[in-house]
C-alpha positions as CSV (number, residue, x, y, z in Angstrom):
1,M,0.0,0.0,0.0
2,S,1.2,3.5,-0.9
3,L,1.7,6.3,1.6
4,T,1.0,8.8,-1.2
5,R,1.3,9.3,-4.9
6,V,3.6,11.9,-6.6
7,I,3.1,13.0,-10.1
8,L,6.2,13.8,-12.1
9,M,6.4,16.7,-14.5
10,S,6.5,14.0,-17.2
11,G,3.0,12.8,-16.1
12,R,4.3,9.5,-14.6
13,S,2.7,8.6,-11.4
14,L,4.9,7.3,-8.5
15,D,3.8,5.5,-5.4
16,L,5.8,6.3,-2.3
17,S,6.0,3.2,-0.1
18,E,8.5,4.3,2.5
19,L,9.7,7.7,3.6
20,Q,12.5,8.6,6.0
21,L,12.6,12.3,7.2
22,S,15.5,13.6,9.3
23,S,16.8,17.0,10.4
24,T,19.6,17.9,8.0
25,Y,21.7,19.2,10.9
26,G,20.3,17.2,13.8
27,G,23.0,15.9,16.1
28,M,25.6,18.4,14.9
29,L,27.5,19.0,18.0
30,E,30.4,21.2,16.7
31,G,31.2,23.3,13.8
32,Y,28.9,25.0,11.4
33,P,27.1,24.1,8.1
34,C,29.7,24.2,5.4
35,K,30.5,22.3,2.2
36,P,32.6,19.5,3.9
37,V,29.8,18.9,6.5
38,N,27.1,19.0,3.8
39,D,29.0,16.6,1.5
40,M,29.5,14.2,4.4
41,K,25.8,14.3,5.2
42,I,24.8,13.6,1.6
43,K,27.3,10.8,1.1
44,G,26.1,9.2,4.4
45,L,22.5,9.3,3.1
46,V,23.4,7.8,-0.2
47,R,25.4,5.0,1.4
48,A,22.6,4.2,3.8
49,A,20.0,4.1,1.0
50,E,22.2,1.9,-1.1
51,H,22.8,-0.5,1.8
52,A,19.1,-0.6,2.8
53,R,18.0,-1.5,-0.8
54,P,21.0,-3.0,-2.7
55,S,18.9,-4.0,-5.7
56,T,17.3,-0.6,-6.2
57,P,19.1,2.3,-7.8
58,V,19.6,5.4,-5.7
59,H,19.3,9.0,-7.0
60,L,20.2,12.2,-5.2
61,V,18.3,15.3,-6.3
62,P,21.0,18.0,-6.1
63,P,20.0,20.1,-3.1
64,P,19.9,23.9,-3.2
65,R,22.8,25.4,-1.2
66,E,22.5,28.8,0.4
67,Y,25.4,31.1,1.5
68,P,23.9,33.4,4.1
69,D,27.1,34.6,5.6
70,Q,29.9,36.5,3.8
71,Y,32.6,35.4,6.2
72,A,34.4,32.1,6.0
73,G,35.4,30.0,9.0
74,A,38.1,27.3,9.2
75,F,36.2,25.0,6.8
76,G,35.1,27.6,4.3
77,P,32.0,29.7,4.0
78,V,28.7,28.9,5.7
79,E,26.7,26.7,3.3
80,V,23.2,25.8,4.3
81,L,21.0,23.0,2.9
82,P,17.2,22.8,3.4
83,S,16.4,21.7,6.9
84,V,14.8,18.3,6.1
85,A,16.6,15.4,4.5
86,C,14.3,12.9,2.8
87,V,14.8,9.4,1.6
88,G,11.9,7.8,-0.3
89,A,11.3,4.4,-1.8
90,F,9.2,5.0,-5.0
91,H,7.6,2.5,-7.3
92,S,5.8,2.9,-10.6
93,T,4.7,0.9,-13.6
94,A,7.3,-1.1,-15.6
95,L,9.7,0.8,-17.9
96,D,10.0,-1.9,-20.4
97,R,6.8,-2.2,-22.5
98,D,7.5,-5.9,-23.1
99,H,7.2,-6.6,-19.4
100,D,3.9,-7.9,-18.2
101,P,2.3,-5.0,-16.4
102,V,0.8,-7.3,-13.8
103,L,4.2,-8.9,-12.9
104,Y,6.6,-6.0,-13.2
105,R,7.1,-2.6,-11.6
106,S,9.9,-0.1,-11.6
107,A,11.7,1.2,-8.5
108,L,14.0,4.0,-7.5
109,T,15.1,5.3,-4.1
110,I,15.3,9.1,-4.2
111,I,17.1,11.4,-1.8
112,W,16.1,15.0,-1.7
113,F,16.0,18.0,0.7
114,Q,13.1,20.2,1.5
115,P,12.4,23.1,3.9
116,T,9.5,21.4,5.9
117,A,8.7,17.9,7.2
118,R,5.7,17.4,5.0
119,V,5.0,14.3,2.9
120,P,5.0,15.1,-0.8
121,S,1.7,14.5,-2.5
122,G,0.4,14.7,-6.1
123,C,1.6,17.8,-7.9
124,D,2.3,19.5,-4.6
125,A,5.8,18.0,-4.2
126,E,9.1,19.9,-4.5
127,D,9.7,20.8,-8.2
128,A,13.2,19.2,-8.0
129,L,11.6,15.9,-6.9
130,R,8.9,16.1,-9.6
131,E,11.6,16.7,-12.3
132,V,13.3,13.4,-11.7
133,E,14.0,11.5,-15.0
134,W,12.4,8.3,-13.9
135,E,12.9,6.5,-17.2
136,G,16.7,6.9,-17.1
137,L,17.2,6.2,-13.4
138,A,14.7,3.6,-12.2
139,R,15.0,-0.1,-12.7
140,D,12.3,-2.7,-13.4
141,Y,11.8,-5.7,-11.1
142,E,9.6,-8.7,-11.0
143,L,7.0,-9.0,-8.3
């Protein structure tokens, strides 16, 4: 059963079966948001998603990065990602038209960042999420 359905800009409908939301900077004890910290956070999310579903491809939607401070610290300028990191398991109809539509689906784990902890739904999801090129990234699997 799907948690929600997201409609891509291409018109393809995706079912979201699992969603993990976390604070982008939750648990950060020292330092400040900067490129090295953000890159480590992103790599950790990608690795965890690949480990959780080894047979499903993982795609990172490049997050917007803001630079609110003109002064650089020891690790470079302040660089801020949106406050919520999201990892979603999405499924849709099969990509290969030769696959039996009853027996096959396509799947992709998507990682994206958004400003609030809301569940994406329909056409009301973040534009960057809705612009994912499903056909080039997802993989078919047999039920």
